[in-house]
N, C-alpha and C positions, 0 to 999 in steps of 0.2 A: 504493500500500500504506500502511496505517496504521503508526504507530510500532511498535505491538505486533506487527504482522505482520513488519515488518522485523527486529525484535529476535528473533523466533522463528527466522526464516530465518538470521540471523547466528549464533545459538547452535548451530543444526544444522550450519552450514557449518564451524565451527571445532572442534566437540566431538563430533559424531556419528561413531562409530567407522568406519562404512563410508565416510564422506566423508574422514575423516583418512587412511584407507588409500589412497583414490583420489588425494588430494593428493600423497602420496609417489610413487605410480605415475606421475602426470603429470609431476612434477619429474624423475624418472628417465628418462622417455620423451623429454622435451625435451633433457636433457643427452646421452643416448645417441645421439639422432638427429643432433645437431650434431657430436658426437665422431666418429661413424662416417662421416658424409657429408663433413665438413670437418675432418679430423684436424689440419691445420696451423694452423687458426684459433684464436687465443687468446680464449677466452670464459669468463666466470663466469656460472653459472646458479644462482639462489637464489630463495627464496620466504619470504613472511612472512604470518602471520595478523594481521588487524586487531585492535587492542586494544579492550577494552570502552570505554575513555575516548574513543578516536578514533571508534568506532562511534556512541556516544551523541550526540556533537556533530554528526557528519555526518548521521545519520538525522533528528535534530530539525530541522536546517537544511533538508534536502530536503523534509520534510513541510510545513514552514512556507512555503518558497518555491515549491514545485511543486504542493502539494495532495496529498491522499491518493490521488487517482485516478492521479497520474503519478509519485509518488515511488518510485524504484527505486535499488538499490545493486548494484554489480557487483564491488567490490574488497574484499569480506570476505577473500578469498584473493588475494594479489598475487604474481605471478611476475615475476622480473626477469632479463633477458638483457643482459649487459654485454660488449660487444666491446672487448677490451683491446689487441689488435694485429692488423693485417691484413698477412700476408706479401706481399712484392712479387709473388710468382708465384701468389697466390691467385686462383682463378677459380670461377665458379658453373656453368659449362657452359651458360649461357643467353646467347646472343650479344648481345642488347641490353643486358643487365645488365653483361656483361663488357666491352663496348665503353666504357661510361661508367666502369666501375671501373678500367680500364687507364689512363684519363686521370688519374683521381684518384691512383692509385698512382705514376704517372710524376711528377706534381706533388710528391708526398711524397718520392720518391727524389731529385729535383732539389733540394728544400729541405734534405734531410739532407746531400747532398753539399756544398752551399754552406756549410752550418753547419760541417761537418767541416773544410772548407778554411779557413774563418775561424779555427777553433780552432787549426789547424796554424800559421797565420800569427801568431796571438797568442803561441803557445809559442815560435816561432822568434824573434819580436820580443824577448821577455823574455831569451832566451839570448844574443842578439846585443848587446843594449844594456843589460845589467844594470849595467855600470859608470857609465852615464849616468842612472840611475834618479832622481836628485835634480834633474835639469835640467827646466826648464819645457817644453822641446821634447819630452822624453820623456813627460811627463804629458799634453800635448796629443795626441800620437800614440796613447798608451795609451787615453785617453778615447774617441777616435774609433773605435779597434778594438773597444772594449767596447760602444759604442753599436751598431756593426754586428752584434756577436755577439747582443745582445739582440733586435735587429730580426730576425735570421735564426732565432733560437730561436722567436720568435713565429710566423714564417712556417711553420716546421716543425710547431709545435703545431697550427696551424690546418689544415695539409695532412693531418696524422695524424688529426685529429678528423674532417675531411671524409670520409676513407676509412672510418673506423670507423662513423660515422653512416650512411653509405650502406649498408654491410654489415648493420648492426643493423636498419635499415629493411627490407632485403631478407629477413633471417632471420625476422622476425615474420610477414611476409606468406607466406613459404614454409612456415613451420611451421603456420600457420593452415589451410593447405590440404593438408598432408602426409598421406600414408596412415597414418603412425604415430599421428597425433593423431585422424584420422577413425576408425581402428580401435578407439579407446577410446570411441567414441560421442560425441565432442566435435565441435561445430560452432561457427563464429564467430557472434556475435549481430549481425544486420544493423545497420548504422549506427554501430557502435562502434569502427571503425578510425579512429583520430585521430592526426594527425601534429602534435605540439606544437613550435612554434618561438617561445618567449616572450622578451621583452626582458630578463628577469632571467637569461637563460642556460639556462633549462630547455628542453632539446631532447630529445625522446623520441617514440617511436611506441607508441601504446597500442592494444590490441584486447581484446575480452571474449569469453569462450568459455562454452558451456553444454552440459550433457548433456540433450538434449530428448526422448530415447526413453523413453516411459513404461514400457517393459518392462525397462529397464536398472536394476540395483540401485543405480546411481549417479545415477538420474534427479533432476534439479533442481540438481545440483552446478554451480557456476559460479565464474568467476574473472576477474581482469583480468591481462593480460600486457603488460609494458613492455619495450622494448629501448632501449639507450642506448650511447653511446661511453664510454670510460674517463674522458675529461674531463668529459662531461656528468653522469656518475655522481658524480664528485667535487663538481661545482658543486651538484648536487641534494642533497648531504648536508653539505658543508662550506663551500659558497659562497653567493652571493646568492640562488640558486634553492632553497636548503634550506627544508624544511618548518618548521624552527625559526625562520625569519625571518617566518613568518606570525603574525598575532595569535592568541594563545592556544596556540601550538605550541611555545613555548620549553621546552627540556628541562632540568629542575631535579632534581638529585640528591635523593632522599628523605632525610629526617633519619635518621641512623644510630642504631640502638637504643642507648640510653644504659646501661640497667641489664642488658641481655642476658638478661632473663628470658624464659621460653618465650612468655609473652603478648606482650611487645614485639617479639620475633622474628617471631611469627606475624602481627602487625599490619604489620610491615615487608614481609613476604612478600606480603601481600594488596595493598599499595600497588604493589609491583613487578609483580604479576600483572595489575593493573588498567591500568598505564601502559606496560609493556614488551611488545613483540610477541614471538611465538614465531617463530623463524627456522629454516629448513631450507636445507641447502646440498647441491648436487649435486657429487659427487667423480668425478674421471676414472676411478676404479676401477669406476664404474658403479653405485655405491650412493648412498644419501641419508643425510646426517647431520641428525637432528633435534636441534638444539642444546640444551645444558643451560640451566638457568635462569641460571647465572652467565654463560655465553657470550652469552646473549641480552642480559643487562644490560650486559656489557662492550661489546658492539657498539652498543647503543642510546645509551649514555652515554659513549662513548669520548672525546669532546671535553672534557666536564666532568671526567672522571677524570684526564685528562692534566694538568689544572690543579689537581687535588686528590689528589696522590699518597698522602697519609696515609689518605684514604678508601679508595683502591684497595688499599693494603697491608692494612688491617683486613679488608676484604671477602674478600680471598684467604686471609688467615690464619684468620679465623673460619669461613669456608665456610658462612655461614648461607643462601646461595642455592643450595647444592648444585651442585658442579662435576661430579658423576658421573651426573646423571640424564639424560644424552644417550642417544639411541638411533640405531642404525645399521640401515637397511633395505637389504638387498641384492636386486638384480634381475639377470636375465640381461642381459649386455651384448651 
């Protein structure tokens, strides 16, 4: 596709009313399916529209590197499934999957028990030997226990991550072939199921979906779906796997309007609209929250805002990004 064709497709995907409606329906369907089928599983389900800034760079790069005959984009609309905890008794009712899952959860349980035992030992040590706190022997013993604690914490984090990654990988595959998704007219795009295990810590499973039925009013709608563990979600946003670590991806707070005239405020809003994604969040009540402009900004720039509290205070006080323009879409649960 040419750059112009990609741009038309992008604009349709994020702003055509029928596609916007369908994006809400798909997000609710994903969330409701997981909530009903796996009620004890802790999962966050959310979505973002690609920004114009991000689209322009990616589209130009794809056309330049792949040529107009091969250039295709799938992630105008990105869905994210983040598994934040897997209960010890969680099962999928698929024997092969559950057999492997049981091993991972047993490993997680053992790691948690060992960590808790070491915590108890440390607390007991402090109570018993408080009077000898200044002695060299006390410091040596305390250092040894603390080293063991750090080691056991790391083992627990790894075991927890392994179980969440396993379930997140299962979920995206199960969803891609579920009746709920198929009933929407959605099918996975062949060759787009990709399991990422990168050295920078980016671990995720990706798939791409499309509505291919020409008789559907949602014909041509497509998206990318990602699934991750809670640790890998953190690393992808705040760690070495973050997009902001890539060249040209650094997130910089736009200059705050100085004179607060209508013209400067509108110019500020245009910068925000160009750079900051639109986010949607599935809620366990079965509905979808289309976040306000302010919520989008706070989520996108949270790291920078924590370092710049004065900017944040002014933003909330002046409300120039509108905190009330969120929308709630309710669906049958």
